[in-house]
Steps between C-alpha positions, in 0.01 A plus 500: 500500500123494556373699802158496669480830684151640543397838379483626858858381557622670188380832622791487748787661288764268662295191408446635148871560459585159629236338274667639192845370619365158564329494162833574334668190637497200268633236739825452291725457801794686357508698820599202693833475329625836648319499832754480789272333745383238256871440401582436867173328628374329192135564609260616239318707762830682560520607135317796339249280327419322819459816694279634221258208549506549877423876467235443237317242713521733808381810339227334276340340801558810721624277781743597767858405437607160632817400656595313194445797275689736730793255520547480130442869431736600779767293332478709184795738483324744262818476296284530180729264300171324394391836332818508295440148395121503440425502124131611575590809692339395825541782759577277795625794704149661521340166566720399788501857648110465501519162662728615777268791582201259496693257734581781738126585522364138525767297685599520858870401539649366814565775756875488478495528125255787514733676728807453288330613184347809682840580641677470162233709331518774758872513576689456172315781314590756767887555479543643855310198655668256262835641616413451861386146431829416330697632788315254723533220251867558474538463875297188500655351192746276689198329653359394165660156504361417853130560412372143536255303293407444137170677488440771238511764784836388614636494142358847443655647813837346411484634144411853620797505734750352250395757234558797733825682405804490723489883504226749429607820306383830629245710301633670193473869445404455132177329591368804673233691304648753267637571159839393375623736231625385167867570422529735205207531269186329628385244247218341701315506831410178675350380833688222684320244697711500831330180598470333838705175563774606250573826659563327826686200378713679243480873479792513270269382223303819502817709547655341192175556301497877585865554446489341149171663386613853609840459321298414189307827523190357671334680788370268759211554730435297814135585588417545862179294511616217270615184677439116476345404170262257656631186344586322827142542628363430151667161471387397851136568409493814724307682244379810691855562637651466146243734350557765766877505437445507131253776532734718698776461235268577216386818664855599583642445157201653323600829656851479339572606145736220403599307201511163662472320833822315549504174697819301594331215682333293229244338727359850573516594126278211403234606745518873419463424132184310590348791672277572205336145543486511879311831481285434199181536698622787709459877461875518481513275203623766249782626738590141573522400127720811439731409784519140375588620159772728634669235701828358382773277638817693546668289227209565256548876560875494465498345155369828365750727672820402331668321803878511451758364748793730599719237675721230352352157464502329836595161374209336695264239399145570615230230521182688414194364701191613321238564767174329424307827554732665229515226240154359542308775669624787297653324197823692548766255399778649284547848642686404822736263312573754228573773755728274703690393184538872392629575841795263439387183689502154355145390549402125527157349542446192718288213384134497588513879512112503475471315822442691822772531770229456770486849644171614360413783749424324831497147353849416643356564844163338460612196288860461614548136402404546132687848493809328638492230232461768215785707652732195508399422127554853388838541670615168354423618155666839562820341636524293189557820301809575716420866552665752733180633623112495448298793372115534529243769480293415801573528875315177579728298273809671625401411860418142409814435311735676750694296758664262244864544408394724207449866564175669374443842364212684354536572117468876559782492753733346243389743227555796720847373609612474134368847418688669789333402825655321795577129483212301656592371835438140407715487190828321558 
């Protein structure tokens, strides 16, 4: 794709990076075949190729974002299926992240929308505050159906209340800063991202991770300062908040002598693995690149540690839902299925496994109608495999797919159970 940025514009490192991405695109349109929003809406501007044209025009002309540009970019899930499909290697992730930050700086959203986005960006990354908010949402949940109107604000409020869990678990002791010793001979030392939303919604995931790793001879560090990875803010264009959270993690983990940074929420893993790019112009760039290189999804890490089940096969069929951030963002595809099969489960994969479930961070709250259509489509494909339960490696997907007749569980909870841990509460 030809671009016409001026020399002055190209001195901006973000414009320079986006220019290279734009020039890689050859207009082939293969991305449209795997884009969830184009699949549902059939609008070229709601495809990666269409959004690329909108972003190019906006950036080249240095004009403030318009309502139309914002609408179409906001509808993007950042599922990155287009990057898996693209034969030219267009890094759409970096381009749309730049566009979102640019929109945040040049476009004034309606007041109610600004408040919702600000609240999500401030509350969810803080576990204690998120827990308080969920308690309030749980109390107000029965009122979701009585919120009147068809406006986007009404839809968003209803979606947020419906997504609130029926009960909120208490804080888990394993997430407190400290070191969890390896059982027997220590074979490795890792840092675990305790996370933000996940430790509130499902603390059992971190508990299972630590139990399994320590049984395998891995010492697990939960660093005091490390917290939210920054991805939630990053994908809403809240650049400074995202960088601040990432910076805190980089500094905290750089003080730890570890063999890997373990992440069990794949959305977080995709962002942390991108710290090197995010900090490419920052004095922390070397530390950031090192942290990014050390980061592994829990299933990536386990493949090198001889995972072996200790229980009899459970006789359960598991529909494996491959989170977009894992299969497209990190290109981790076979490890979770291989481990689940080794653990004794019969693993089935639904049709359209490359299509997003509609969670996408805060997407199911900010774009509830599209998210709901994608959820229904995903669950329909999953049910067709006739499984006993659904397994996934991302808390957002688990939350999005919960509430149907099929139970959901994190992959690591199932692996821990088959290797001597407790049976997950959601498993029949």
